C-alpha positions in Angstrom: 16.6 -19.6 122.9 16.3 -16.7 120.4 19.0 -14.1 120.2 18.0 -10.5 120.8 19.7 -7.3 119.7 19.7 -3.8 121.1 21.7 -0.6 120.9 24.7 -0.7 123.3 24.1 1.7 126.1 27.6 3.1 125.8 27.2 4.0 122.2 27.3 7.7 121.2 24.8 8.5 118.4 22.7 11.3 117.1 19.6 11.4 114.8 20.0 14.2 112.3 18.3 15.0 109.0 16.6 11.6 108.5 19.7 9.6 109.3 21.7 8.4 112.3 25.3 9.1 113.0 26.9 6.4 115.2 30.3 6.6 116.8 31.8 3.3 117.8 33.6 3.0 121.1 36.9 3.0 119.3 36.2 6.6 118.3 37.0 5.9 114.7 34.9 5.5 111.6 31.6 7.3 112.3 28.8 5.3 110.8 26.1 6.9 108.8 22.8 4.9 108.8 20.0 6.0 106.4 16.8 4.6 105.1 16.2 1.1 106.5 19.4 1.4 108.6 17.9 4.4 110.4 14.6 2.6 111.0 16.5 -0.5 112.3 18.5 1.7 114.7 15.3 3.2 116.1 13.8 -0.3 116.6 17.0 -1.3 118.5 16.0 1.0 121.3 14.4 -2.1 122.8 15.7 -5.7 122.7 14.3 -7.6 119.7 15.0 -10.7 117.6 15.9 -10.5 113.9 12.4 -11.9 113.2 10.7 -9.2 115.2 12.8 -6.5 113.5 12.1 -8.0 110.1 8.3 -8.1 110.7 8.2 -4.4 111.8 10.4 -3.3 108.9 8.3 -5.4 106.4 5.2 -3.5 107.5 7.0 -0.2 106.9 8.5 -1.1 103.5 5.8 -3.4 102.2 8.2 -6.3 101.7 8.2 -9.8 103.0 9.9 -10.4 106.4 12.1 -13.1 104.7 13.5 -10.4 102.3 14.1 -8.0 105.2 16.0 -10.7 107.2 18.4 -11.2 104.3 19.1 -7.5 104.3 19.4 -6.8 108.1 21.1 -10.0 109.4 24.6 -8.9 108.0 24.0 -5.3 109.2 23.3 -6.5 112.7 26.4 -8.7 112.6 28.4 -5.7 111.5 26.9 -3.4 114.2 27.7 -6.1 116.9 31.3 -6.4 115.6 31.7 -2.7 115.8 30.5 -2.7 119.4 27.5 -0.4 118.9 24.8 -3.1 119.2 24.7 -5.8 121.9 23.7 -9.4 121.1 22.1 -11.3 124.0 20.4 -14.6 124.6 16.8 -14.0 125.7 15.5 -15.7 128.8 
């Protein structure tokens, strides 16, 4: 069963000047996502797998999905650890 990711509904964030500012629930360490991070955050508005996100970003950045997965997998793990993205098993 593939794992899907999405922005946590309780997360406070704002899109500003081509980047995203994300405030974890702890209220500390505002995160600043730019470039690919900004695009990934926008994709996380809906639940998707790492593979789905990688394919969409590969189209945007003209790179292979395998390269993108290597870049975004640790970012997703970090966002989950900070509580701003939910990891869920799809049904």
